[in-house]
Every structure is written in C-alpha cells, then in structure tokens.
N, C-alpha and C positions, 0 to 999 in steps of 0.2 A: 733430738737432733735439731739444730737450727734450720729454719726454713726461710729461704730468701724469696720474697714476693715482689712483683713489679705491677704497677697499675697502668703501664704504658707498653707499647710495642717497640721492639728494637728495629732499626732500619734494615731493610733487606739489602743483601749484598751478593755479588757474584762469586765471592771467595768461598772456598770449601769450608764446611763446618769444622772439619778436623784441623784446619790450618789456623783459625783465629776466631775469637768471640768478640764481635764489635759492639762495644757498650755505647751506643748512640741512639737516642730516641728518634723514631720515624716521623719526619716532618714532610713527607712526600706530598701529602694532600693539603698542606697548609701554606707552603711557600711558592711564590712566583719568582721566576728568574728575572733579574734586572740586567739591562744592557750594560756594557762596560762604561759608557758615558754617564748613564743614570746613576750607577753605583759610585763612580768616581766623584761626581758632584755631591752626592750624599756624604761620602767619606770626608771630603774636604770642607763640608759644612758642619761636621761634627758627629755624624752618625758612625757608630762603630762598625767596622767591616764584618764582624761576626753576626750582626743583626740581619744581614742580607744574603741572598742567594745569587752568586755570580752566574751569568749566562754562560753556558758551555755549548760550543759548536763542534761538529764533527771535523776532524783535521782534514786538510786538503790532500789530494793525491801526491803532490810534490813533497809535502811535509812527511807523509807516511813513508815515502821512499827514503828519506833521511833517517827515519826511525829504523827502517829495515837495515840501513847501513851500520847503525850503532848496536844492532843486536845480532851481529855476525858471531860465529863461534869463538874467535879469539877474544873478543870483548866480553862475551858471556863467561868465558873461562876466567878472565881477569876479575870480573865481578864475583865469581864463585870464590876466588882466592881472598878477596876482601871480606866476604862473608865468613870464610873459614877463620881468618885472623880474629875477627870480632867475636865469633863463637867460642874460640879457644880462650880468649880473655874472660868471657862470661863463665865458661865452664871452670876455668882455673880459680876464679874468684869465689864462685859459689860452691862447687862440689869439692874441689881439691883443697883449696886454702882453708876453707871454713868448716866444711862438713864431712868430707870423705875420711873415714877412719884410717889411721896410720897403716894398718895392715894391708888395706887395699892399695894404698899408694906404694907400699913396698912390693906388693905382688905385681903391680903394673910396671915397676922398675926392673922386674925380672928375678926377684928373690923368690926362691922356692917356698911352697906352702909349709913344708916341714921346718925350714929355717925361720920363717915368719913366726911360727908357733913358739919356737924357742926364744926368739927376740921378744915377743909380746909377753912371755911368761915372766920376764924380768922388768916389765913396766907396769905402771898402775893403769890398768884398763878395765872396762866394764866386764864383769864376769860372764855375762851372756855373750858378748863378742868373743871372749876367749873360747867359750864352748863351741861357738860356730866355727872359728878358725881351726881349733884342735880337731873337731869332728871331720871337717872337710880336708884337712891337711893330710891325714893318713888314709882317707877313703881310697878305695881301688877305682879311681876315675882318672880320665885323661887330664892333663894339666890345664888345657884350655877350658874344659868343662868345669873343673874345680874353680878356676878363676871367675868364670861366669856365675857360678853358684854363690861364691863369696860376694861378688859385686851385687847381684840381684837381692841377696839376703840383707845386705847392709845399707845399700843406697835406696832408701824408701822415699815416699812422697815428700817428706819434710826436708829432703836434701836437694830438691830440684829448683833450678832457677825459675822464676815466674817472669815471663817476658811481657813488658807493658809497652806496646808501640804507640807512638804519638801520631794520631791520624792527621793527614792521610799518608804522608811520605814515609813514615816509619813502618807502615804495615807490611809492604813487601819484604823489607829487611827482616822484620820480626819473624815472618813466615819462613824465610830462608834459614835463619838461625835455628828455629825450631826443627826444621827438617835436617839440618846439619847435625845437631846434637842427637837426634833420633838415629841417624844413619851411622854415626861414629861411636856413640856411647850407649845406644839403646835406651835413652831416657826420653820420656814423652813430656816435654815441658808445657805447662799451661801458658797460653798466649792470649792476651787481651789487647784490644785497641781502644784508646780513650782520647778525649779531647783536651788540649791545652791551648789557650787563646791569649795572645798578647794583650797585656793590660787588664785581663779578666782572670787569668789564672787557670789552674788545672781543675778538672771535673772532680770535685771532692766526693760527690755521690758515687761516681764510678770507682773511685779509690776505696771508698767504704765497702762497696760491693765486692771488690777483689779481696779486701781484707777478710770479710765475712766468709767468702768462699775458700780462700787459700790458707788463711791463718786459723780462723775459728773452726771451719769444717775439716780441712786437710792437715791441720797442725803444722803448717809451714811457718816461716818467720819473715818479717818485712825486710830483713837484711838480704833476702834472696830476691827482692823485687828489682828488676833491671829495666830502666827506661831506654827506649830505642827510637832513633830517628834516622832519616836517610843521610843528611848532611847538615853542616852548619852554614848559616848565611853570615850575618854580622854578629850573631851570638845572642839574639834576643830571647829565643826559646830556652837556651841554657840558663840565662838569668831568670827567666820566668819560672823555670823548674826549681831553681835554687830557692826562690821566694816561696814557691808553693810548698816545698818540703818543710821550710822553716815555719810556715803558717800551720801546716798540719801538726807539727810538733807543739806549737803554741796552743792549739786546740786540745790536743790529747798527747802529752809527752809519753805516757805509759804505752800507749798504742803504737805510736810512730817513732819511738826513740831510736831504733836501729835502721830506719829508712834512710838511704843515701840519695844524694841529689846528682849522682853521676849520670852523664848522658853518653850513651853508646851510639856512635855513628860510623858509617863507612868512610866518609870524607869530611875532614875538618880544616878547610882553608882558613877559618876564623882563628885557628890556633888557640882554642879555649878548653879542649878536653883531651886528656891523655888516653881516653878509651875510644880510640879510632883506629881505622886500618891505614889510612893515608892522610897526609896533611895538605895535599894538593887539591886544586879545584878540578874535580872530575865529573864527567857527565854520566849520571845514572839514567838509564832509559826511562824510569818512572818519573823523572823530572821534566821530560819534554812533552808529556801528555797529561791530560786531566783525569777525569773519572774513568776513561776507557782503559786505564792501566792501574786503577785504584779501586777495584771492586765495584765500579759503577756508583760510588757514593760521592756526594758533594764534599766540599770542605766543611768543617764543623760550624755549627750555628748555635748562638746563644742569644735569644730574644724573648719576646712576650709569650711565645708558645712553649717555653720551658719554665716549669714551676719547680725550682730547686728546693723549695720548702717542702715539697711532697716527694723528695728523693729522686726527682727525674734527672736523667742524664742530659748533657748537652746533646744537640740534635744534628741530623743530616738528612739529605734527600737522596732517594734512589733514582737514577736516570735510566728508566726503562727504554727510552728512545734510542739508547746506544747498545742495546743487547746484541745486535747483529755485528757490531764492530769491536766488541769487548776483547781486550788482549791481556787482561789481568792475570788469569791463570796460565796462559800460554807463556808469558814472560817468566813467571816463577818456575814453571815446569822446565823451560829451556835452561835456566840457570842451574836448576836441581841436577840436571844431567852431568854437571861438572863438579858436584859437591862430594864426589866419592874420594877425593884426595885431600890430605891435610895441606895446610898452607905451603905454597912453594915460593912465596915471596915474604919478606920480613916487613914488619910495620915500619913505615917511613917516618923519619923525624923532620921537624921543621927547621929549615935553614934561615928562615926570616922570622925575627922575633916579634914583628909587628902583629898586633891582634886585629880582628875584624873591625872593631869599633874605632881603633886608631886610624885605619884606612878610611872609614866612613867620615870621621871628623875632618880628615885632611881634604876629602872630596867636598864636604860642606863648605870648608873655608875657601878652597880654590874656585868653586863654582857659585859661591854666594847663595847657598841653600840653607834656609832657616830651620827646616824640619828634617832632622836626620832620618826619620822614618821613610822619607821619600827616596832614600838611597838604598839600593838592594844589590849588594855584591854577591858574586858567585854565579855559576852556570844555572843552578836550579832556581835561584831567586830572580835572576834576569829573565829567565823563561816565563816565570809567573807574572812579572811586570808586563811582558809583551802579550800574554794570553788573557790577563785579567784586569789590567789597569790601563791608564792612558800614559804612554811613555813620552818622556821629553828627549832623552838621548841615551845612547849606550856607549860606555867606555870599554876599550879593549886593551889587554895587556899580553896579547899573543898574536900569532899570524892570523890574518883573515881567512887563511886556508886551513886552519886547525880543524880537524874533523869534529872535535868536541863542541864547536860553536856554530856548525853549519845550519842547524835548525834555527838558531837565533839570527844568523845573517839573513836567512830566508824571511823570517818574520819582520826584521827591520826593513827589508826591501818591500815587502807587501804593505807595511804600515807607514813607509816613508820616514823612518826614524833615523836621524843622523848618528854617525859613528865617529868616535874620537879616540885617539890613542892617549893612554894615561898609565902611570905606574900604579898598579893595584896590589903590589906585594904578592901574596900567595894566590890571589884571584886572577883568573883569566879574563873575566868580563864583569861588568857592573851595569845594571839598569837604573835609570833615574826617572822617577814619576813626575809627570808634568804638573806644574802649578796652574790650576784653572782660574781664570778671572771670574769675578762675580757674575758677569753676564754671559759666560761661556755656555 
C-alpha cells in the first residue's frame, strides 16, 4: 500500500476534522503581520501579495451588529438553498451522470426492483451487478430497505465526488456541500482545501497529494474532482484554474487527462461559469469577515518559507488571538440547520451578457486606471479591498440602503472612502485600490 509522508506540519484550524482537510503548511511561527499601508506599498513596488501576511484586526461592535443582521434565519435559509442547488449539480454530474449504475437510477425513479431485474436482463451489464439486483429484487425485505441495500452495494468509494475547496472563501461552501450530500444521499465525500494564487497558480503538490490519496489509494478518478469557491470577482481565479489544469495535463497527461477546470460557486456575478447557484452579486456572510469566519487561518502564502521542490504545500498562519471571537463553525452549523430540504428555488440565469472583465475594462477606461488588478468588482471583493488594501473609491450600482452592502457603507464611512454611482452590470458594488505615490 502506498504511504503518503510529509516532512512539515499542516496549519492548525478551528474547523472540525470531519468537515475538511486543509492542505496548507503551518507558517504561524515564521510570519509577521504587515500593516495595510506597509503591505500596499510593497505590492505596488512589485512584491507579490502572497509573499506577505496581511494584518487582521478584530471587527468593531458596529460591524458585528451588521454581521448579525445578515445571518438571520431567512438569509441563512436562502444560503442553504444556494448550497443545495450547487450540491445537486455536483451529485448529478459525478454520481448520476457518470458513475451511478442504470439500475439504481431506475430505482430512484420509482421503478420496482422486480421490474428493474427484468429490464437489466435485456441489457449488457456487468454480471456481478445483475446478481446483486436479482438477489435483492426478490428478497423478502421492505422496498426502502432494498433500495438502500442496492445503493450502498453499488455506490462505492470510487463513485464519490472529491470536493476541492479553494482557500479561504471556498472552504465554508465545500463543508456545506459535503454535509448536504451526506444528509440527502448518505455519501461521505472527501473534502480538501488547497491554495490557488493569482499569477502563481494552483498548489501542484497539494493536487499530487489528493491524487495519491483518492486515486491511487481509494481508486477514484480525477473526473470526480470538483473545485469549489464562494463567488466570482472579475474572473481571475477561474482563469487561473483553467491555466493550472492545462499545466497539470502538460506535465502528465495520463495522470490528469480527465481533470476538468470547472469552478463551482454559489454566486457568479462575473458570468463566467455555468456551475453556480445564482448570477447576481450576493452577500455571503463569510465575505464580510476575515479569519474569524474562515477557520482562523490567514489567506494563503507562497514565499521563501515554502520549498515546493520538497513537496511542501503553500502555507498559512493560524490566528490564535481570535479564538474567543471565532464564528467559523457557528456559521456553518446555522446554515446546516436549513439543509434538510431540497432546493426550493431554481438556478438563476444571467440577463446581462457582460462578463466581469468587460465591466472592469470599462471602469479602467472611464477612470483612467492603468492596472486592471486595482479594480475589484463585487460585494466580496470590495469588502476585501476595504479590509486589506488602501481604497481609492467605491462604485455602487444599487441603493445605498441595500442590506447587502451596509457593512461596506460602514467601512467607507470609517475610512473616509468616497462613493460614486456607476453602471456595474451584474455587480452591486466595486472597490478600487488607491495608486500610491512613490513618497507615500
């Protein structure tokens, strides 16, 4: 049996072990937090953002009141619906469309076990499967129990989706998908969290680890690997993922041939993936806080403390200082309470054909911005600008009283950031990073 060894420690996290395996090297004792201004100066002088650790502060009392407002039951129920939509997409693509035997699909459609046995006798199917269905079809057992036995016999480990969340924003979504699939289909999906960094790529060592664990050891297939994030900004990570999958295939086509570059998100205002629950700019509670709703881990890091030649993963830091205000598991548990139902809303389609990058390019032209990377459209990305960067201004495409942007309005007020109305297409709001002068 293959043994998977590591010469480094994984970062500590407040998430439950059963919910996710976070494949990030522990850099807690190596990294020092940099102030927002220090970090912004470094980034604009050419240092990559992933080389530094952003300073994180505890949210103010007023800010936390706004967080409480957006985690009321109605909103949590809506989020659960979004999770359900995405989970069903994943289930149908992995288990139903590709792997689940025809007989089980027929049974789930209400066809009796006896009739399925007759149907399958006329088809070219595996003899062992026929023996299973024939033996169970005429057994003196309740229908529900028979269906369960067929399902448990035929849906084995190599039929399960492998959830790969992109740290940090994808992790809560991945956990909720894992819980939904367990609750509704009694399948316990492997769930990993890995790093993908703009202009640097995906953590190939982490991908190799998942391959060794799930394909080599558990006999799964890379066609069952599903990449998950919270939302799309302008689409940079989706493009990065596409490039990463292409590069993996170039390195080893036999190994990664069936790996897909689809990105599964709850909200896709950038209009770049069909694997989403909604196309609108929606506030997910984990977007408005940092580590205190992300398992107490920092954003991912790739610098001199990571030796990729020794198979080390990208890194992260654990924020012990926030343990007494950690909301990571509370948020997930609250949403889980509403996961007992199948989707009660349908996936929404996009009425506006404009993509995220098209909006960004328009903003760059209208505001004379040379570097498109300074434009961060969407609720989640604008929040990040205000929490981690030096903002220049915020553009809005909705009412200033919209509940989804109240935390942003508060941050703008606190930081004295000007607000301007602008047509943002699918987006409600957009943050623009300030260009710092050389002597700033």
